[in-house]
N, C-alpha and C positions, 0 to 999 in steps of 0.2 A: 680853201684853207691856207693859212700863211705857211711859209717855209719853216721847217723844223729848226728851232733855236736851242733845244735842250742839249745838255752835255751828258754823254754816255761814255763810260770807260770801256770801250769795246774790247780792249785787250784783256780786261778782267772778266767781262760777262760772256764773251764769245758770241752767243746768241741771246737776245733780249727776250725774256718771258713776257707774254702779253695775255692779260685776262680781258675777255670781251664780254660786255654787259649790254642787255637791251636798254636803250635809252628811256623807253616809256615805262616798262614794268620793273626794271632793275634786275631781272633774271640773268644769272650768269649763263652765257650761251656756249662758250668754248674757251680753250686755252691754246695758244700758238706761240710761235717764235718769230722774231724779226732780226735780220742783220741790218747794217747801216743803210744799205741801198733800199731795202724793203720799207724801213722807217721813213726815209726821205720820200719814197714814192707815195706812201700813205698820206703824208702831210701835203705833198704837192698836188695830188689828185683828189683828195678828200674821200678816197675809198681804201679800205683795208687791204694791204699787201703783206704777205708773210713769207718766211723762208721755210721751205719743206725740207726736213732732214732726210726723209726717205727718197725724195726725188732729187735732192741736192740742187735746188733752184728756187728762185723767187716765184711766187704765184699770187695772182690777184684772187681774193675770195670771190667765188662765183664765176670764175672764168669759164668753167665747163657747165656748171649747173644753172647759172644765172642768178643764184642766190647771193647777191652782193651785200656788202656791209658799208653803208654810208656813215662816215665818222661824224659824230655830233660833238664830242669833246674827248679830251685825252688828259690823263693824270699820271704823273711819275711819282713813284714812292720815295720815301725819305732817303734811301741809299742810292737813288738813281740807277737801279738795276732791275726794276720791274715796271711795266707799263699797264695802265688800265684804259681801255677804250670803251666809250659808250657809243653805241651804233644804232642806226636804223636798219634792222635786219629785213632783207627781202626773202620771203619764204623761210625754209628751214636752215638752221645753222649747221646741223649735223648731216653727214653724208647718208645716214640711215633714214632721213626724213623726219627725225624728231626736231622740235624747235631748238632744244638745247642738247649739247653733247652729254650733259650730265643727267641722264635719264634712268640709270640703274641705281636705285636706292638700296643701300646696304643696311641690313639689320645689325644694330649694335650689340645684339644679344648673342647671335650665333654666326655672324659673318656671311650669311647667305644673302642672295639677291632675290627678294621675294616678288618684286614686280617693277614694271617700268613706271617712272615718275611722271612722264608727260606723254601725250599722244602724238602720233605722227601727223604731220601736215600733208605732205606728199613726198615720196622718195624721189630725189633728184636723179636725172639720167647722167650716167658717166660712161666713158669709153670702157670697153669690155675688160681690158687689162687692169684698169684702175678698179673696176668693180670686183674682179677676181682677187686682186691684191687685198682689198678691204674685207672681202668675205673670208679669206685665209686668216687675216688678223683676228677677225671675230671668232672664227672656229678655234684658233690657237688659245684664246683666253676665256671664251665663254661657252663653247659647245661641249656636249656630252659625247665622248668617244663611242658610246654605244649607238648613237644616232647620227654621227657625222663622220664621213670617210676622212676628211681632212684632219679633224681632231684626233681620229684614231692613228693617222700617220704621225702626227706630232707626239702623241702619247708614247708610241713605240720607239721614239728617238730618231735622231738625225739620219742614222744609217739607213733607216727604213725608207724615208722619202728620197734619199740620194740613190738608193738601189733602184727605185722606181724610175728615176731619170735614165739610168743605164738601160733598164729594160725597155722603156718606151723609145729610147734612141735606137736600139736594135730593131724594134718592130717597125719604126719609121724607115730605117735603112732597107729592111727586107721588103717593105711595101713599095719603095721606089724601085728596088730590083725586080719585083714581080710585075710592076707596071712596064718596065723595059721588056721583060719576057713576053708580056701580053701583046705589046706592040709588034714584036718580032714574029710571034708564033700564033697569034689569034686565028689566023686564017686556016691553020692546020686542024683546029678544033679538037686538039688532044687533051686540053685542060680547060677547066672553068675558072676564070680569073675573077677576083673580087670577093674577099672574105666577108665584108660587111654589107655590100650591095652586089648581088650577083651580076657579073659581066660589067662591073664598074670599078676596075682596079684603081682608077684615078681617085675615087672616093676613099679607098684604103689609105692612100698617101695623105689625104686631108685629115682623115680620122685619126691616124696614128700621130701625125704632126700636131694635131690639137691636143692629144694626150700628152705628148712630150712638152709642149708649151705650158700646159696646165701644171704639170709637176715641177717645171722650172719655176713657175710663179709661187708654188707652195714652198720651194726651197728659198726663194728670194724673200718671201714674207717671213720665214723663220728667222732671217737675219735683219729684217726691217729695211730691205733694199727694194725700192719701188721698181717695177719692170721698165718704167720710162727711162731709167738710167742706161739700160741696154740699148734702147732706141737712140738715146743721145750719143752713146759711144759709136753706134753705126753712122750717125750723122757726122760725127767728128771725122770718121775715116773716109766718108764719101768724097770722092775726087782725089784721093791719095792712092797711088799705085799700091797694089797688094804687096808687091816685092819690096817697095820702099818702106811701107808700114812694117813689114816683118823684119827688115834689116834694122829699123829704128829700135826695135825691142832689144836687139843684141847689144846696142850701145848703152 
């Protein structure tokens, strides 16, 4: 595909809204955003690249799922502030496994969502943190609090899931402390260590750590922040002295 020659007022639009359409059927598959770099990558490679607001980075569609979008044609609207892409979609466009992200048909009479508009092809495989993040978003907007633990947390308000983080952090810390005690005094056989698996206090640390991480993802999803941002921050700090990094915060 030839290099991008279109003119976008990036200062005005910030991020360019992009509507993605199946080149063969005309079905609208999804809606996303591009910054200037993502737009240029799309035109130079011939495959759709977008800017993720939750991950705060550019991503190639299908980079983890393999469900890429080969761009067949592109159209800019009359105000030069919205882009339409017609693509050859490999697999499902939606992370849920539906061909299109627009599968929840809303009744115009009562506002309810009676059924899914299209069938799933096959659900793509994502890394567990990405999967949990999208599950939390789905529970936040679509799930019944009577049937979903995450939806129930969200319904009760932010303080509820923030308190869970404090609770799980304490349990994780105590599990680590119990593991240390087990290592020091296991031979005395005065106590049985391991709440979740008998005589496996190491598993308690893993179990409680997973609980803590899960509730952190719940809180991040509440604010629309992808957990990958935490990993990126750790990568940024890697190789920097902890003392130097801490001192830099004071300045």
